RODOGU-7321 format. One record per atom (N, C-alpha, C, O): x, y, z negated; atom name; residue number from 1. Coordinates in Angstrom, 2 decimals, decimal comma, padded with zeros to 5 digits. Layout:
N
NODE     east    north       up  atomo  num
NODE        X        Y        Z     CA  NUM
...
//
This chain:
162
NODE     east    north       up  atomo  num
NODE  -138,46  -120,38   150,33      N    1
NODE  -137,51  -121,20   151,06     CA    1
NODE  -136,69  -120,28   151,97      C    1
NODE  -137,23  -119,47   152,72      O    1
NODE  -135,38  -120,43   151,90      N    2
NODE  -134,48  -119,62   152,72     CA    2
NODE  -134,48  -120,14   154,16      C    2
NODE  -134,89  -121,27   154,43      O    2
NODE  -134,01  -119,29   155,07      N    3
NODE  -133,97  -119,70   156,47     CA    3
NODE  -132,95  -120,81   156,66      C    3
NODE  -132,00  -120,96   155,89      O    3
NODE  -133,18  -121,59   157,70      N    4
NODE  -132,31  -122,72   158,00     CA    4
NODE  -130,88  -122,26   158,29      C    4
NODE  -129,92  -122,93   157,92      O    4
NODE  -130,74  -121,12   158,95      N    5
NODE  -129,42  -120,61   159,27     CA    5
NODE  -128,63  -120,25   158,01      C    5
NODE  -127,43  -120,52   157,92      O    5
NODE  -129,31  -119,63   157,04      N    6
NODE  -128,65  -119,26   155,79     CA    6
NODE  -128,20  -120,51   155,03      C    6
NODE  -127,10  -120,55   154,49      O    6
NODE  -129,05  -121,51   155,00      N    7
NODE  -128,73  -122,75   154,28     CA    7
NODE  -127,54  -123,45   154,93      C    7
NODE  -126,63  -123,89   154,23      O    7
NODE  -127,53  -123,57   156,25      N    8
NODE  -126,42  -124,24   156,92     CA    8
NODE  -125,13  -123,44   156,79      C    8
NODE  -124,05  -124,01   156,70      O    8
NODE  -125,24  -122,11   156,78      N    9
NODE  -124,06  -121,27   156,62     CA    9
NODE  -123,43  -121,49   155,24      C    9
NODE  -122,21  -121,59   155,13      O    9
NODE  -124,25  -121,58   154,22      N   10
NODE  -123,74  -121,80   152,86     CA   10
NODE  -123,17  -123,21   152,70      C   10
NODE  -122,18  -123,41   152,01      O   10
NODE  -123,81  -124,20   153,34      N   11
NODE  -123,38  -125,58   153,17     CA   11
NODE  -122,16  -125,93   154,02      C   11
NODE  -121,48  -126,91   153,74      O   11
NODE  -121,86  -125,14   155,05      N   12
NODE  -120,67  -125,40   155,86     CA   12
NODE  -119,39  -125,20   155,06      C   12
NODE  -118,35  -125,76   155,40      O   12
NODE  -119,47  -124,41   153,99      N   13
NODE  -118,30  -124,17   153,15     CA   13
NODE  -117,96  -125,39   152,29      C   13
NODE  -116,84  -125,49   151,77      O   13
NODE  -118,91  -126,31   152,13      N   14
NODE  -118,72  -127,46   151,26     CA   14
NODE  -118,29  -128,68   152,05      C   14
NODE  -118,56  -128,79   153,25      O   14
NODE  -117,63  -129,60   151,36      N   15
NODE  -117,17  -130,84   151,97     CA   15
NODE  -118,25  -131,91   151,80      C   15
NODE  -118,74  -132,13   150,69      O   15
NODE  -118,64  -132,59   152,90      N   16
NODE  -119,67  -133,64   152,78     CA   16
NODE  -119,18  -134,81   151,94      C   16
NODE  -118,00  -135,16   151,95      O   16
NODE  -120,11  -135,41   151,22      N   17
NODE  -119,81  -136,57   150,39     CA   17
NODE  -120,23  -137,85   151,09      C   17
NODE  -121,16  -137,86   151,90      O   17
NODE  -119,55  -138,93   150,78      N   18
NODE  -120,01  -140,24   151,21     CA   18
NODE  -121,16  -140,65   150,31      C   18
NODE  -121,29  -140,13   149,20      O   18
NODE  -121,98  -141,57   150,77      N   19
NODE  -123,14  -141,99   150,00     CA   19
NODE  -122,70  -142,69   148,72      C   19
NODE  -121,78  -143,51   148,73      O   19
NODE  -123,35  -142,35   147,62      N   20
NODE  -123,12  -143,00   146,34     CA   20
NODE  -124,47  -143,47   145,80      C   20
NODE  -125,43  -142,71   145,75      O   20
NODE  -124,52  -144,72   145,40      N   21
NODE  -125,79  -145,25   144,89     CA   21
NODE  -126,15  -144,65   143,53      C   21
NODE  -127,30  -144,73   143,10      O   21
NODE  -125,18  -144,06   142,85      N   22
NODE  -125,43  -143,49   141,54     CA   22
NODE  -125,85  -142,02   141,61      C   22
NODE  -126,58  -141,54   140,75      O   22
NODE  -125,40  -141,33   142,61      N   23
NODE  -125,79  -139,93   142,83     CA   23
NODE  -126,23  -139,76   144,28      C   23
NODE  -125,62  -139,00   145,03      O   23
NODE  -127,26  -140,45   144,66      N   24
NODE  -127,71  -140,49   146,05     CA   24
NODE  -128,28  -139,16   146,53      C   24
NODE  -128,35  -138,92   147,74      O   24
NODE  -128,70  -138,30   145,62      N   25
NODE  -129,33  -137,05   146,02     CA   25
NODE  -128,32  -135,97   146,39      C   25
NODE  -128,68  -134,97   147,01      O   25
NODE  -127,06  -136,17   146,03      N   26
NODE  -126,03  -135,18   146,36     CA   26
NODE  -125,42  -135,52   147,72      C   26
NODE  -125,01  -136,66   147,96      O   26
NODE  -125,36  -134,53   148,59      N   27
NODE  -124,81  -134,75   149,92     CA   27
NODE  -123,50  -134,01   150,16      C   27
NODE  -122,82  -134,28   151,15      O   27
NODE  -123,15  -133,09   149,27      N   28
NODE  -121,93  -132,31   149,42     CA   28
NODE  -121,16  -132,31   148,11      C   28
NODE  -121,73  -132,42   147,03      O   28
NODE  -119,84  -132,17   148,23      N   29
NODE  -118,97  -132,14   147,07     CA   29
NODE  -118,89  -130,71   146,54      C   29
NODE  -118,70  -129,76   147,30      O   29
NODE  -119,04  -130,58   145,23      N   30
NODE  -118,94  -129,27   144,59     CA   30
NODE  -117,46  -128,96   144,37      C   30
NODE  -116,73  -129,80   143,84      O   30
NODE  -116,99  -127,78   144,78      N   31
NODE  -115,57  -127,44   144,59     CA   31
NODE  -115,18  -127,48   143,11      C   31
NODE  -115,96  -127,09   142,24      O   31
NODE  -113,97  -127,93   142,84      N   32
NODE  -113,51  -128,02   141,46     CA   32
NODE  -113,11  -126,63   140,95      C   32
NODE  -112,72  -125,76   141,73      O   32
NODE  -113,23  -126,46   139,65      N   33
NODE  -112,90  -125,19   139,04     CA   33
NODE  -111,47  -125,22   138,50      C   33
NODE  -110,90  -126,28   138,25      O   33
NODE  -110,92  -124,04   138,34      N   34
NODE  -109,57  -123,92   137,78     CA   34
NODE  -109,63  -124,03   136,25      C   34
NODE  -110,68  -123,76   135,66      O   34
NODE  -108,53  -124,41   135,61      N   35
NODE  -108,53  -124,50   134,15     CA   35
NODE  -108,70  -123,12   133,50      C   35
NODE  -108,48  -122,09   134,13      O   35
NODE  -109,09  -123,14   132,24      N   36
NODE  -109,33  -121,89   131,51     CA   36
NODE  -108,06  -121,09   131,29      C   36
NODE  -108,13  -119,88   131,05      O   36
NODE  -106,91  -121,74   131,36      N   37
NODE  -105,66  -121,04   131,12     CA   37
NODE  -105,25  -120,13   132,28      C   37
NODE  -104,39  -119,26   132,12      O   37
NODE  -105,85  -120,32   133,45      N   38
NODE  -105,56  -119,48   134,61     CA   38
NODE  -106,23  -118,12   134,43      C   38
NODE  -107,30  -118,03   133,82      O   38
NODE  -105,61  -117,07   134,95      N   39
NODE  -106,13  -115,71   134,82     CA   39
NODE  -107,55  -115,63   135,40      C   39
NODE  -107,87  -116,30   136,38      O   39
NODE  -108,36  -114,81   134,79      N   40
NODE  -109,78  -114,71   135,16     CA   40
NODE  -109,96  -114,24   136,60      C   40
NODE  -110,90  -114,66   137,27      O   40
NODE  -109,09  -113,37   137,07      N   41
NODE  -109,24  -112,87   138,44     CA   41
NODE  -109,03  -113,97   139,47      C   41
NODE  -109,72  -114,01   140,49      O   41
NODE  -108,09  -114,87   139,21      N   42
NODE  -107,87  -116,00   140,11     CA   42
NODE  -109,05  -116,96   140,06      C   42
NODE  -109,41  -117,56   141,08      O   42
NODE  -109,64  -117,11   138,89      N   43
NODE  -110,82  -117,99   138,77     CA   43
NODE  -112,01  -117,40   139,52      C   43
NODE  -112,81  -118,13   140,10      O   43
NODE  -112,12  -116,07   139,52      N   44
NODE  -113,20  -115,42   140,28     CA   44
NODE  -112,97  -115,61   141,77      C   44
NODE  -113,91  -115,93   142,50      O   44
NODE  -111,73  -115,42   142,22      N   45
NODE  -111,41  -115,60   143,64     CA   45
NODE  -111,60  -117,05   144,08      C   45
NODE  -111,93  -117,30   145,24      O   45
NODE  -111,40  -117,99   143,17      N   46
NODE  -111,61  -119,41   143,48     CA   46
NODE  -113,09  -119,75   143,60      C   46
NODE  -113,45  -120,76   144,20      O   46
NODE  -113,96  -118,91   143,04      N   47
NODE  -115,39  -119,16   143,10     CA   47
NODE  -115,91  -119,96   141,93      C   47
NODE  -116,96  -120,59   142,02      O   47
NODE  -115,18  -119,95   140,81      N   48
NODE  -115,59  -120,72   139,64     CA   48
NODE  -116,89  -120,21   139,03      C   48
NODE  -117,63  -120,98   138,41      O   48
NODE  -117,19  -118,93   139,21      N   49
NODE  -118,35  -118,33   138,56     CA   49
NODE  -119,48  -118,01   139,55      C   49
NODE  -120,48  -117,42   139,17      O   49
NODE  -119,32  -118,39   140,80      N   50
NODE  -120,35  -118,16   141,80     CA   50
NODE  -121,57  -119,04   141,50      C   50
NODE  -121,45  -120,04   140,79      O   50
NODE  -122,74  -118,68   142,02      N   51
NODE  -123,91  -119,53   141,79     CA   51
NODE  -123,68  -120,96   142,29      C   51
NODE  -122,93  -121,18   143,25      O   51
NODE  -124,31  -121,88   141,64      N   52
NODE  -124,10  -123,30   141,91     CA   52
NODE  -124,54  -123,68   143,32      C   52
NODE  -125,59  -123,22   143,77      O   52
NODE  -123,76  -124,50   144,03      N   53
NODE  -124,13  -124,91   145,39     CA   53
NODE  -125,27  -125,93   145,43      C   53
NODE  -125,77  -126,26   146,51      O   53
NODE  -125,67  -126,43   144,29      N   54
NODE  -126,79  -127,38   144,27     CA   54
NODE  -128,08  -126,73   144,76      C   54
NODE  -128,97  -127,41   145,28      O   54
NODE  -128,18  -125,41   144,59      N   55
NODE  -129,36  -124,70   145,09     CA   55
NODE  -129,50  -124,85   146,59      C   55
NODE  -130,59  -125,07   147,11      O   55
NODE  -128,37  -124,72   147,30      N   56
NODE  -128,41  -124,80   148,76     CA   56
NODE  -128,65  -126,23   149,22      C   56
NODE  -129,27  -126,45   150,26      O   56
NODE  -128,19  -127,20   148,46      N   57
NODE  -128,52  -128,60   148,78     CA   57
NODE  -130,01  -128,86   148,60      C   57
NODE  -130,62  -129,60   149,37      O   57
NODE  -130,59  -128,24   147,57      N   58
NODE  -132,03  -128,38   147,35     CA   58
NODE  -132,83  -127,71   148,48      C   58
NODE  -133,86  -128,22   148,90      O   58
NODE  -132,33  -126,58   148,95      N   59
NODE  -132,99  -125,92   150,08     CA   59
NODE  -132,93  -126,79   151,33      C   59
NODE  -133,88  -126,84   152,11      O   59
NODE  -131,81  -127,46   151,53      N   60
NODE  -131,68  -128,38   152,65     CA   60
NODE  -132,69  -129,53   152,54      C   60
NODE  -133,25  -129,97   153,55      O   60
NODE  -132,91  -130,02   151,32      N   61
NODE  -133,90  -131,08   151,12     CA   61
NODE  -135,30  -130,60   151,46      C   61
NODE  -136,11  -131,36   152,00      O   61
NODE  -135,60  -129,33   151,16      N   62
NODE  -136,91  -128,77   151,53     CA   62
NODE  -137,06  -128,69   153,05      C   62
NODE  -138,13  -128,95   153,59      O   62
NODE  -135,97  -128,32   153,74      N   63
NODE  -136,04  -128,27   155,20     CA   63
NODE  -136,20  -129,67   155,79      C   63
NODE  -136,90  -129,84   156,78      O   63
NODE  -135,56  -130,67   155,18      N   64
NODE  -135,74  -132,05   155,64     CA   64
NODE  -137,19  -132,47   155,46      C   64
NODE  -137,76  -133,15   156,32      O   64
NODE  -137,79  -132,08   154,34      N   65
NODE  -139,21  -132,40   154,09     CA   65
NODE  -140,09  -131,68   155,11      C   65
NODE  -141,07  -132,25   155,60      O   65
NODE  -139,75  -130,44   155,42      N   66
NODE  -140,52  -129,70   156,42     CA   66
NODE  -140,44  -130,38   157,79      C   66
NODE  -141,45  -130,51   158,48      O   66
NODE  -139,24  -130,82   158,17      N   67
NODE  -139,06  -131,53   159,44     CA   67
NODE  -139,83  -132,84   159,47      C   67
NODE  -140,38  -133,22   160,49      O   67
NODE  -139,85  -133,52   158,33      N   68
NODE  -140,58  -134,78   158,24     CA   68
NODE  -142,08  -134,56   158,42      C   68
NODE  -142,76  -135,37   159,05      O   68
NODE  -142,59  -133,48   157,86      N   69
NODE  -144,02  -133,18   158,00     CA   69
NODE  -144,39  -132,86   159,44      C   69
NODE  -145,55  -133,05   159,84      O   69
NODE  -143,43  -132,38   160,23      N   70
NODE  -143,71  -132,06   161,64     CA   70
NODE  -143,75  -133,30   162,53      C   70
NODE  -144,32  -133,26   163,62      O   70
NODE  -143,15  -134,40   162,07      N   71
NODE  -143,15  -135,63   162,87     CA   71
NODE  -144,52  -136,30   162,82      C   71
NODE  -145,27  -136,13   161,86      O   71
NODE  -144,82  -137,06   163,85      N   72
NODE  -146,09  -137,80   163,88     CA   72
NODE  -145,85  -139,22   163,38      C   72
NODE  -145,75  -140,16   164,16      O   72
NODE  -145,78  -139,36   162,07      N   73
NODE  -145,61  -140,67   161,45     CA   73
NODE  -146,94  -141,10   160,86      C   73
NODE  -147,83  -140,29   160,61      O   73
NODE  -147,06  -142,39   160,63      N   74
NODE  -148,27  -142,85   159,96     CA   74
NODE  -148,21  -142,37   158,51      C   74
NODE  -147,12  -142,18   157,97      O   74
NODE  -149,35  -142,17   157,88      N   75
NODE  -149,39  -141,55   156,56     CA   75
NODE  -148,56  -142,26   155,49      C   75
NODE  -147,97  -141,61   154,63      O   75
NODE  -148,52  -143,58   155,53      N   76
NODE  -147,76  -144,31   154,51     CA   76
NODE  -146,27  -144,02   154,62      C   76
NODE  -145,61  -143,77   153,61      O   76
NODE  -145,74  -144,06   155,85      N   77
NODE  -144,32  -143,79   156,05     CA   77
NODE  -143,96  -142,34   155,68      C   77
NODE  -142,92  -142,09   155,07      O   77
NODE  -144,84  -141,41   156,06      N   78
NODE  -144,59  -140,01   155,75     CA   78
NODE  -144,61  -139,77   154,24      C   78
NODE  -143,80  -139,01   153,72      O   78
NODE  -145,54  -140,41   153,53      N   79
NODE  -145,62  -140,25   152,08     CA   79
NODE  -144,41  -140,89   151,40      C   79
NODE  -143,89  -140,35   150,42      O   79
NODE  -143,98  -142,03   151,90      N   80
NODE  -142,83  -142,72   151,31     CA   80
NODE  -141,56  -141,87   151,45      C   80
NODE  -140,83  -141,68   150,48      O   80
NODE  -141,30  -141,38   152,66      N   81
NODE  -140,10  -140,55   152,88     CA   81
NODE  -140,24  -139,19   152,19      C   81
NODE  -139,26  -138,66   151,66      O   81
NODE  -141,43  -138,64   152,21      N   82
NODE  -141,66  -137,33   151,58     CA   82
NODE  -141,45  -137,37   150,07      C   82
NODE  -140,89  -136,44   149,50      O   82
NODE  -141,90  -138,45   149,43      N   83
NODE  -141,69  -138,55   147,98     CA   83
NODE  -140,22  -138,69   147,65      C   83
NODE  -139,76  -138,20   146,61      O   83
NODE  -139,47  -139,37   148,51      N   84
NODE  -138,03  -139,49   148,31     CA   84
NODE  -137,34  -138,13   148,43      C   84
NODE  -136,46  -137,81   147,64      O   84
NODE  -137,75  -137,33   149,41      N   85
NODE  -137,17  -136,01   149,59     CA   85
NODE  -137,55  -135,06   148,45      C   85
NODE  -136,75  -134,21   148,05      O   85
NODE  -138,77  -135,19   147,95      N   86
NODE  -139,17  -134,35   146,82     CA   86
NODE  -138,42  -134,74   145,55      C   86
NODE  -138,08  -133,87   144,74      O   86
NODE  -138,17  -136,03   145,37      N   87
NODE  -137,36  -136,47   144,23     CA   87
NODE  -135,94  -135,95   144,35      C   87
NODE  -135,32  -135,55   143,36      O   87
NODE  -135,41  -135,95   145,57      N   88
NODE  -134,08  -135,40   145,83     CA   88
NODE  -134,05  -133,91   145,48      C   88
NODE  -133,12  -133,44   144,83      O   88
NODE  -135,07  -133,19   145,89      N   89
NODE  -135,17  -131,76   145,60     CA   89
NODE  -135,21  -131,51   144,09      C   89
NODE  -134,51  -130,63   143,58      O   89
NODE  -136,04  -132,28   143,37      N   90
NODE  -136,17  -132,09   141,92     CA   90
NODE  -134,86  -132,37   141,20      C   90
NODE  -134,48  -131,63   140,29      O   90
NODE  -134,15  -133,42   141,60      N   91
NODE  -132,88  -133,73   140,96     CA   91
NODE  -131,83  -132,67   141,26      C   91
NODE  -131,04  -132,31   140,38      O   91
NODE  -131,81  -132,16   142,48      N   92
NODE  -130,86  -131,11   142,82     CA   92
NODE  -131,16  -129,82   142,07      C   92
NODE  -130,24  -129,11   141,66      O   92
NODE  -132,44  -129,50   141,89      N   93
NODE  -132,78  -128,30   141,14     CA   93
NODE  -132,42  -128,46   139,66      C   93
NODE  -132,02  -127,50   139,01      O   93
NODE  -132,56  -129,67   139,12      N   94
NODE  -132,13  -129,92   137,74     CA   94
NODE  -130,62  -129,74   137,63      C   94
NODE  -130,13  -129,11   136,70      O   94
NODE  -129,88  -130,31   138,59      N   95
NODE  -128,42  -130,13   138,61     CA   95
NODE  -128,05  -128,66   138,74      C   95
NODE  -127,09  -128,20   138,11      O   95
NODE  -128,80  -127,92   139,55      N   96
NODE  -128,55  -126,49   139,73     CA   96
NODE  -128,73  -125,74   138,41      C   96
NODE  -127,89  -124,91   138,05      O   96
NODE  -129,82  -126,01   137,71      N   97
NODE  -130,09  -125,31   136,46     CA   97
NODE  -129,00  -125,58   135,42      C   97
NODE  -128,56  -124,67   134,72      O   97
NODE  -128,58  -126,83   135,32      N   98
NODE  -127,53  -127,19   134,35     CA   98
NODE  -126,20  -126,55   134,75      C   98
NODE  -125,53  -125,94   133,91      O   98
NODE  -125,83  -126,68   136,01      N   99
NODE  -124,53  -126,17   136,47     CA   99
NODE  -124,49  -124,65   136,45      C   99
NODE  -123,47  -124,06   136,11      O   99
NODE  -125,59  -124,01   136,79      N  100
NODE  -125,62  -122,55   136,83     CA  100
NODE  -125,49  -121,95   135,43      C  100
NODE  -124,79  -120,96   135,25      O  100
NODE  -126,15  -122,54   134,44      N  101
NODE  -126,02  -122,04   133,08     CA  101
NODE  -124,61  -122,27   132,55      C  101
NODE  -124,07  -121,44   131,82      O  101
NODE  -124,00  -123,40   132,92      N  102
NODE  -122,61  -123,65   132,51     CA  102
NODE  -121,67  -122,62   133,13      C  102
NODE  -120,75  -122,14   132,47      O  102
NODE  -121,89  -122,28   134,40      N  103
NODE  -121,04  -121,30   135,06     CA  103
NODE  -121,21  -119,91   134,44      C  103
NODE  -120,23  -119,19   134,25      O  103
NODE  -122,44  -119,55   134,12      N  104
NODE  -122,67  -118,25   133,48     CA  104
NODE  -122,03  -118,20   132,10      C  104
NODE  -121,40  -117,20   131,75      O  104
NODE  -122,19  -119,26   131,32      N  105
NODE  -121,58  -119,30   129,99     CA  105
NODE  -120,06  -119,25   130,07      C  105
NODE  -119,42  -118,58   129,26      O  105
NODE  -119,47  -119,94   131,04      N  106
NODE  -118,02  -119,91   131,16     CA  106
NODE  -117,54  -118,53   131,61      C  106
NODE  -116,46  -118,09   131,22      O  106
NODE  -118,33  -117,82   132,43      N  107
NODE  -117,97  -116,46   132,83     CA  107
NODE  -118,03  -115,52   131,64      C  107
NODE  -117,14  -114,69   131,45      O  107
NODE  -119,06  -115,64   130,83      N  108
NODE  -119,18  -114,79   129,64     CA  108
NODE  -118,03  -115,08   128,68      C  108
NODE  -117,46  -114,15   128,11      O  108
NODE  -117,69  -116,35   128,50      N  109
NODE  -116,56  -116,70   127,64     CA  109
NODE  -115,25  -116,15   128,19      C  109
NODE  -114,40  -115,68   127,42      O  109
NODE  -115,07  -116,20   129,50      N  110
NODE  -113,83  -115,69   130,11     CA  110
NODE  -113,73  -114,18   129,93      C  110
NODE  -112,65  -113,66   129,65      O  110
NODE  -114,84  -113,46   130,09      N  111
NODE  -114,83  -112,01   129,88     CA  111
NODE  -114,54  -111,71   128,41      C  111
NODE  -113,76  -110,80   128,09      O  111
NODE  -115,15  -112,47   127,53      N  112
NODE  -114,94  -112,27   126,09     CA  112
NODE  -113,49  -112,56   125,71      C  112
NODE  -112,92  -111,84   124,89      O  112
NODE  -112,89  -113,59   126,29      N  113
NODE  -111,51  -113,93   125,97     CA  113
NODE  -110,52  -112,90   126,52      C  113
NODE  -109,47  -112,67   125,92      O  113
NODE  -110,84  -112,29   127,64      N  114
NODE  -109,91  -111,38   128,29     CA  114
NODE  -110,03  -109,94   127,79      C  114
NODE  -109,02  -109,24   127,69      O  114
NODE  -111,24  -109,50   127,48      N  115
NODE  -111,47  -108,12   127,06     CA  115
NODE  -111,90  -108,08   125,60      C  115
NODE  -112,37  -109,07   125,05      O  115
NODE  -111,72  -106,91   124,98      N  116
NODE  -112,20  -106,69   123,62     CA  116
NODE  -113,65  -106,22   123,70      C  116
NODE  -113,92  -105,02   123,79      O  116
NODE  -114,55  -107,17   123,68      N  117
NODE  -115,97  -106,87   123,84     CA  117
NODE  -116,78  -107,96   123,14      C  117
NODE  -116,32  -109,09   122,97      O  117
NODE  -117,99  -107,61   122,75      N  118
NODE  -118,88  -108,57   122,11     CA  118
NODE  -119,62  -109,37   123,18      C  118
NODE  -119,97  -108,83   124,23      O  118
NODE  -119,87  -110,65   122,92      N  119
NODE  -120,55  -111,51   123,90     CA  119
NODE  -121,95  -111,01   124,21      C  119
NODE  -122,39  -111,07   125,36      O  119
NODE  -122,65  -110,51   123,21      N  120
NODE  -124,02  -110,02   123,42     CA  120
NODE  -124,01  -108,83   124,37      C  120
NODE  -124,90  -108,71   125,21      O  120
NODE  -123,03  -107,96   124,25      N  121
NODE  -122,92  -106,81   125,16     CA  121
NODE  -122,69  -107,27   126,60      C  121
NODE  -123,26  -106,71   127,54      O  121
NODE  -121,85  -108,29   126,75      N  122
NODE  -121,57  -108,81   128,09     CA  122
NODE  -122,84  -109,40   128,71      C  122
NODE  -123,13  -109,16   129,88      O  122
NODE  -123,58  -110,17   127,92      N  123
NODE  -124,83  -110,77   128,43     CA  123
NODE  -125,82  -109,71   128,86      C  123
NODE  -126,45  -109,83   129,91      O  123
NODE  -125,96  -108,67   128,05      N  124
NODE  -126,90  -107,59   128,39     CA  124
NODE  -126,45  -106,85   129,65      C  124
NODE  -127,29  -106,51   130,50      O  124
NODE  -125,16  -106,59   129,79      N  125
NODE  -124,67  -105,89   130,97     CA  125
NODE  -124,81  -106,72   132,24      C  125
NODE  -125,13  -106,18   133,30      O  125
NODE  -124,57  -108,02   132,13      N  126
NODE  -124,70  -108,89   133,30     CA  126
NODE  -126,13  -108,90   133,80      C  126
NODE  -126,37  -108,88   135,01      O  126
NODE  -127,10  -108,92   132,90      N  127
NODE  -128,51  -108,92   133,30     CA  127
NODE  -128,87  -107,62   134,02      C  127
NODE  -129,68  -107,63   134,95      O  127
NODE  -128,28  -106,51   133,59      N  128
NODE  -128,60  -105,22   134,20     CA  128
NODE  -127,73  -104,92   135,42      C  128
NODE  -128,12  -104,11   136,25      O  128
NODE  -126,57  -105,54   135,53      N  129
NODE  -125,61  -105,18   136,57     CA  129
NODE  -126,10  -105,60   137,96      C  129
NODE  -126,28  -104,75   138,82      O  129
NODE  -126,32  -106,89   138,17      N  130
NODE  -126,94  -107,38   139,39     CA  130
NODE  -126,10  -107,39   140,65      C  130
NODE  -126,62  -107,74   141,71      O  130
NODE  -124,81  -107,03   140,59      N  131
NODE  -123,97  -107,08   141,79     CA  131
NODE  -123,12  -108,33   141,74      C  131
NODE  -123,41  -109,26   140,98      O  131
NODE  -122,07  -108,36   142,53      N  132
NODE  -121,22  -109,54   142,57     CA  132
NODE  -120,38  -109,67   141,30      C  132
NODE  -120,26  -108,72   140,52      O  132
NODE  -119,82  -110,83   141,11      N  133
NODE  -119,03  -111,12   139,93     CA  133
NODE  -117,74  -110,31   139,93      C  133
NODE  -117,31  -109,81   138,89      O  133
NODE  -117,13  -110,18   141,09      N  134
NODE  -115,89  -109,41   141,20     CA  134
NODE  -116,12  -107,94   140,89      C  134
NODE  -115,29  -107,30   140,25      O  134
NODE  -117,25  -107,40   141,33      N  135
NODE  -117,53  -105,99   141,02     CA  135
NODE  -117,81  -105,80   139,53      C  135
NODE  -117,46  -104,77   138,96      O  135
NODE  -118,44  -106,80   138,88      N  136
NODE  -118,63  -106,70   137,43     CA  136
NODE  -117,28  -106,78   136,71      C  136
NODE  -117,06  -106,07   135,73      O  136
NODE  -116,39  -107,63   137,19      N  137
NODE  -115,06  -107,73   136,59     CA  137
NODE  -114,32  -106,39   136,72      C  137
NODE  -113,69  -105,94   135,76      O  137
NODE  -114,40  -105,75   137,88      N  138
NODE  -113,77  -104,44   138,07     CA  138
NODE  -114,39  -103,39   137,15      C  138
NODE  -113,68  -102,53   136,62      O  138
NODE  -115,70  -103,46   136,97      N  139
NODE  -116,41  -102,57   136,05     CA  139
NODE  -115,92  -102,79   134,62      C  139
NODE  -115,70  -101,83   133,88      O  139
NODE  -115,74  -104,05   134,23      N  140
NODE  -115,28  -104,36   132,88     CA  140
NODE  -113,83  -103,91   132,68      C  140
NODE  -113,45  -103,50   131,58      O  140
NODE  -113,01  -103,99   133,73      N  141
NODE  -111,62  -103,53   133,64     CA  141
NODE  -111,55  -102,03   133,33      C  141
NODE  -110,69  -101,58   132,58      O  141
NODE  -112,48  -101,28   133,91      N  142
NODE  -112,49  -099,84   133,67     CA  142
NODE  -113,09  -099,49   132,31      C  142
NODE  -112,67  -098,53   131,68      O  142
NODE  -114,05  -100,28   131,87      N  143
NODE  -114,78  -099,94   130,66     CA  143
NODE  -114,12  -100,45   129,38      C  143
NODE  -114,10  -099,74   128,37      O  143
NODE  -113,56  -101,65   129,41      N  144
NODE  -113,04  -102,28   128,20     CA  144
NODE  -111,52  -102,38   128,24      C  144
NODE  -110,90  -102,34   129,30      O  144
NODE  -110,95  -102,50   127,06      N  145
NODE  -109,51  -102,70   126,98     CA  145
NODE  -109,20  -104,19   126,98      C  145
NODE  -110,01  -105,01   126,55      O  145
NODE  -108,02  -104,52   127,49      N  146
NODE  -107,62  -105,91   127,58     CA  146
NODE  -107,19  -106,40   126,20      C  146
NODE  -106,49  -105,70   125,47      O  146
NODE  -107,63  -107,60   125,87      N  147
NODE  -107,28  -108,19   124,59     CA  147
NODE  -105,82  -108,62   124,62      C  147
NODE  -105,40  -109,35   125,52      O  147
NODE  -105,05  -108,17   123,66      N  148
NODE  -103,63  -108,52   123,59     CA  148
NODE  -103,47  -109,69   122,64      C  148
NODE  -103,59  -109,54   121,42      O  148
NODE  -103,20  -110,84   123,19      N  149
NODE  -103,02  -112,05   122,40     CA  149
NODE  -101,65  -112,62   122,74      C  149
NODE  -101,27  -112,69   123,91      O  149
NODE  -100,93  -113,02   121,71      N  150
NODE  -099,63  -113,62   121,95     CA  150
NODE  -099,81  -114,95   122,67      C  150
NODE  -100,75  -115,69   122,36      O  150
NODE  -098,94  -115,26   123,62      N  151
NODE  -099,09  -116,53   124,34     CA  151
NODE  -098,93  -117,71   123,39      C  151
NODE  -098,09  -117,69   122,48      O  151
NODE  -099,73  -118,72   123,61      N  152
NODE  -099,66  -119,92   122,77     CA  152
NODE  -098,42  -120,70   123,15      C  152
NODE  -098,17  -120,97   124,33      O  152
NODE  -097,66  -121,07   122,15      N  153
NODE  -096,45  -121,84   122,39     CA  153
NODE  -096,68  -123,27   121,94      C  153
NODE  -097,38  -123,53   120,97      O  153
NODE  -096,07  -124,16   122,66      N  154
NODE  -096,20  -125,57   122,33     CA  154
NODE  -095,07  -125,96   121,39      C  154
NODE  -094,03  -125,31   121,34      O  154
NODE  -095,30  -127,02   120,66      N  155
NODE  -094,24  -127,56   119,81     CA  155
NODE  -094,24  -126,98   118,41      C  155
NODE  -095,20  -126,36   117,96      O  155
NODE  -093,13  -127,22   117,74      N  156
NODE  -092,97  -126,82   116,36     CA  156
NODE  -092,83  -125,31   116,26      C  156
NODE  -092,13  -124,71   117,08      O  156
NODE  -093,48  -124,67   115,27      N  157
NODE  -093,32  -123,23   115,12     CA  157
NODE  -091,89  -122,86   114,72      C  157
NODE  -091,18  -123,66   114,11      O  157
NODE  -091,51  -121,66   115,06      N  158
NODE  -090,17  -121,18   114,77     CA  158
NODE  -089,98  -121,02   113,26      C  158
NODE  -090,89  -120,59   112,56      O  158
NODE  -088,78  -121,38   112,78      N  159
NODE  -088,49  -121,26   111,35     CA  159
NODE  -088,38  -119,80   110,96      C  159
NODE  -087,83  -118,98   111,69      O  159
NODE  -088,90  -119,50   109,81      N  160
NODE  -088,83  -118,14   109,27     CA  160
NODE  -087,89  -118,18   108,08      C  160
NODE  -088,15  -118,90   107,11      O  160
NODE  -086,83  -117,43   108,13      N  161
NODE  -085,88  -117,39   107,02     CA  161
NODE  -086,20  -116,22   106,11      C  161
NODE  -086,52  -115,12   106,57      O  161
NODE  -086,11  -116,46   104,84      N  162
NODE  -086,42  -115,42   103,86     CA  162
NODE  -085,18  -114,90   103,21      C  162
NODE  -085,25  -114,01   102,36      O  162
//
């Protein structure tokens, strides 16, 4: 469990959500990602590939459970509230696992689309690299060549005269 100061520092960057009966375990809004057509560097700066914020919400739920255990409540009330907080934690960790794998896959796809490199090589390098996403992008800029793809045009293709 991370320190309370670290958790609050990470969660201050997020916008609080109003209560929803359908997603009651989420307390903060996850920032939206940019479309795939935007340059990869802008997507990195936007935080599209950063670790999922659901982890920090789950850490906050653990701190709420810790605070609840410190209160002098009767056992039934403490168990009732504690089970609710543990369910909140489990759902947030499930959301974290799903969202984090999606973010990693989208980062690998973005690197693959931008550079001339194999996806398996990117996956292996990311596991060994271990630094920030921006530093890996800078490393890839130096190591790989940029994929030259003609821009996609909308509408009817241009006529070819023979």
